[in-house]
C-alpha positions in Angstrom: -26.7 16.0 -22.1 -27.9 14.1 -19.0 -25.6 13.2 -16.1 -26.1 9.5 -16.9 -24.9 10.0 -20.5 -21.9 12.0 -19.3 -20.9 9.3 -16.8 -21.0 6.5 -19.4 -18.4 8.4 -21.4 -15.9 8.3 -18.6 -13.2 5.7 -18.4 -13.5 3.2 -15.5 -10.5 4.8 -13.7 -12.1 8.3 -14.0 -15.2 7.3 -12.1 -15.3 8.5 -8.5 -12.0 8.0 -6.6 -11.1 4.8 -8.3 -7.8 6.4 -9.5 -6.5 6.2 -5.9 -6.1 2.4 -5.7 -5.1 2.3 -9.3 -2.3 4.9 -8.8 -1.2 3.0 -5.6 -0.8 -0.3 -7.3 0.7 1.0 -10.6 3.2 3.3 -8.9 4.3 0.7 -6.3 4.8 -2.0 -9.0 6.7 0.5 -11.1 9.0 1.3 -8.2 9.9 -2.4 -7.9 10.3 -2.9 -11.6 12.3 0.3 -12.4 14.8 -0.2 -9.5 15.1 -3.9 -10.6 15.8 -2.9 -14.2 18.3 -0.3 -13.2 20.1 -2.7 -10.8 20.3 -5.4 -13.6 21.6 -3.0 -16.2 24.3 -1.8 -13.8 25.1 -5.4 -12.8 24.5 -4.7 -9.1 22.3 -7.8 -8.6 21.7 -11.1 -10.4 18.9 -11.1 -13.0 17.2 -14.2 -11.6 14.8 -13.0 -8.9 16.9 -11.0 -6.5 15.4 -9.7 -3.3 13.3 -6.6 -3.9 15.4 -4.8 -1.2 18.6 -5.7 -3.0 17.5 -3.8 -6.1 17.3 -0.7 -3.9 20.6 -1.0 -2.1 23.2 0.7 -4.3 22.9 4.1 -5.9 21.4 5.3 -8.2 18.6 2.7 -7.9 18.6 3.3 -4.2 17.6 6.9 -4.7 14.8 5.9 -7.2 13.6 3.1 -4.9 13.4 5.4 -1.9 11.6 8.3 -3.5 9.1 6.2 -5.3 8.2 4.1 -2.2 7.7 7.3 -0.2 5.1 8.4 -2.7 3.6 4.9 -2.6 3.3 5.3 1.2 1.4 8.6 0.7 -0.9 7.0 -1.9 -1.5 4.1 0.5 -2.4 6.5 3.4 -4.9 8.3 1.1 -6.5 5.0 -0.1 -6.8 3.5 3.4 -8.3 6.7 4.8 -10.9 6.9 2.0 -11.8 3.3 2.5 -12.2 4.0 6.2 -14.6 6.9 5.5 -16.6 4.8 3.0 -17.2 1.9 5.4 -18.1 4.4 8.2 -20.6 6.2 6.0 -22.2 2.9 4.9 -22.5 1.6 8.4 -23.1 4.5 10.8 -25.1 2.6 13.4 -23.3 -0.8 13.4 -20.9 -0.6 16.4 -19.1 -3.8 15.6 -18.3 -2.7 12.0 -17.3 0.8 13.2 -14.8 -0.7 15.8 -13.3 -3.0 13.2 -13.1 -0.1 10.7 -11.1 2.0 13.2 -8.8 -0.9 13.9 -8.3 -1.3 10.1 -7.4 2.4 9.7 -4.8 2.2 12.5 -3.3 -1.0 11.0 -3.3 0.4 7.5 -1.5 3.6 8.6 1.1 1.5 10.5 1.7 -0.5 7.3 2.3 2.7 5.3 4.7 3.9 8.0 6.6 0.6 7.6 6.8 1.3 3.9 8.6 4.6 4.6 11.1 2.7 6.8 11.8 0.2 4.0 12.3 3.1 1.6 14.7 5.0 3.8 16.6 2.3 5.7 18.3 0.0 3.2 18.8 -3.7 3.9 22.6 -3.7 3.6 23.1 -0.6 5.7 20.6 -0.8 8.6 19.3 -4.4 8.3 17.4 -4.7 11.6 15.5 -1.4 11.1 14.8 -2.5 7.5 13.3 -5.8 8.9 11.2 -3.8 11.3 9.8 -1.8 8.4 9.1 -5.0 6.4 7.3 -6.5 9.4 5.2 -3.4 9.7 4.5 -3.2 6.0 3.6 -6.8 5.3 3.0 -8.3 8.7 0.7 -5.6 10.0 -0.5 -5.1 6.4 -1.7 -8.8 6.3 -3.7 -8.1 9.5 -5.2 -5.1 7.8 -6.2 -7.3 4.9 -7.8 -9.7 7.3 -9.8 -6.9 8.9 -11.0 -5.7 5.6 -11.9 -9.2 4.5 -14.0 -9.6 7.7 -15.7 -6.3 7.1 -16.5 -7.5 3.6 -18.1 -10.6 5.1 -20.1 -8.6 7.7 -21.4 -6.1 5.0 -22.7 -8.8 2.6 -25.1 -8.9 1.0 -26.5 -5.4 1.7 -23.3 -3.5 0.8 -20.8 -6.1 -0.5 -21.4 -9.0 -2.8 -20.3 -12.5 -1.9 -17.9 -12.6 -4.8 -16.0 -9.6 -3.4 -15.6 -11.3 -0.1 -14.2 -14.5 -1.7 -11.9 -12.5 -3.9 -10.4 -10.6 -0.9 -10.2 -13.9 1.0 -8.2 -15.4 -1.8 -5.8 -12.4 -1.8 -5.4 -12.8 1.9 -4.6 -16.5 1.7 -2.1 -15.8 -1.1 -0.4 -13.1 1.1 -0.3 -15.4 4.2 1.1 -18.3 2.3 3.8 -16.1 0.8 4.7 -14.8 4.3 5.0 -18.4 5.7 7.1 -19.5 2.7 9.4 -16.5 3.0 9.8 -16.8 6.8 10.7 -20.5 6.7 13.1 -20.2 3.8 14.8 -17.1 5.3 15.2 -18.8 8.7 16.9 -21.8 6.9 19.0 -19.5 4.8 20.3 -17.3 7.6 20.6 -20.1 10.2 24.4 -20.2 9.7 24.4 -23.5 7.8 25.4 -21.7 4.6 27.9 -19.2 5.9 27.7 -15.8 7.6 27.1 -12.2 6.5 24.6 -13.4 3.8 22.7 -10.2 4.3 25.4 -8.3 2.4 25.5 -10.9 -0.4 24.1 -9.5 -3.7 25.4 -12.1 -6.2 24.7 -15.9 -5.9 26.1 -18.8 -7.9 23.6 -21.6 -8.6 26.2 -24.1 -7.5 26.5 -22.6 -4.0 25.0 -24.2 -0.9 21.9 -22.3 0.2 21.0 -21.2 -3.4 17.7 -23.1 -3.3 16.7 -21.6 0.0 17.7 -18.2 -1.4 15.5 -18.5 -4.5 12.5 -19.8 -2.5 12.9 -16.8 -0.2 13.2 -14.2 -3.0 10.3 -15.7 -5.1 8.2 -15.6 -1.9 9.1 -12.0 -1.3 8.0 -10.9 -4.8 4.9 -13.0 -4.4 4.2 -11.3 -1.1 4.6 -7.8 -2.5 2.3 -8.4 -5.4 -0.3 -10.3 -3.4 -0.4 -7.3 -1.0 -0.7 -4.8 -3.9 -3.4 -6.9 -5.6 -5.6 -6.6 -2.6 -6.0 -2.9 -3.2 -7.2 -3.6 -6.8 -10.4 -4.9 -5.2 -11.1 -1.3 -4.0 -11.5 0.0 -7.5 -15.2 -0.9 -7.9 -16.0 0.4 -4.4 -14.2 3.7 -5.0 -16.1 4.3 -8.2 -19.0 5.0 -6.0 -17.2 7.8 -4.0 -17.0 11.4 -5.0 -14.8 14.1 -3.6 -16.5 17.5 -3.2 -14.8 20.8 -2.3 -16.9 23.7 -1.2 -15.4 27.2 -1.3 -17.1 29.9 0.8 -16.0 33.5 0.3 -16.2 35.5 3.6 -15.0 38.8 2.4 -14.6 41.1 -0.6 -10.8 41.5 -0.2 -7.9 39.5 1.1 -6.8 42.3 3.5 -7.4 42.3 7.2 -10.8 43.9 7.9 -11.8 45.9 10.9 -13.3 43.9 13.8 -16.7 45.5 13.2 -16.8 44.0 9.7 -15.3 40.6 10.6 -18.4 39.0 12.0 -19.0 35.4 11.0 -15.6 35.2 9.3 -14.1 32.6 11.7 -15.1 29.6 9.6 -12.8 27.8 7.3 -12.5 29.1 3.7 -12.3 25.7 2.2 -14.1 22.5 3.4 -13.9 19.1 1.9 -16.2 16.2 2.3 -16.2 12.6 1.2 
């Protein structure tokens, strides 16, 4: 059978490296949902839109939340790096795009590091470090989205379609509006008007003062998380056009150390990968 016929039999997520952004989004969403379900079943949080971080505060959901987000951070790093290599390969002589691409790689890796901080420093235990992780993940992550949206604009119509640029711009605006909404409502909530030590509060009564600001803040956080994840879904079609190839080169007949006289040209790597 021809290569074309074989490729048409493949599912869309089997084409190229499209499984990377799919795995990132599905796994990350599952980490939020599973920890939420566990926290609800054990009555650790209220069912109506708690903070995502609150669903990963008390064991055993804290353990599940932490390990799953650490894996998400690894998948994010892999996705961001492959995207960097793809943009670089498509625009080897465009200095402006290359510089933006390097900036995007740095921002993306910082965002993934922030996700590790969120996973390992819980809100109710080390609040300020947790907030730093959130700022790195979503604040720096939003700037990463902006850079990638600009790159999509600069690469149209030769590399990217106009539709893809507008889709990514929509995701960016969704993310930014969620950040603004969450920031404003959180400032109001934690301003001291509705009491102190609200960071440790996991259960809210709808009759309490500050409940409206709390709900706006939590809804904004969930909106922010899924707008951020949704941006990576736009990579699926791009990643379908990337293949990963490993070349194995055997430089000896045995795995024992050979005498120096027989070891010529054996200083190269045994395994090399290219994207």
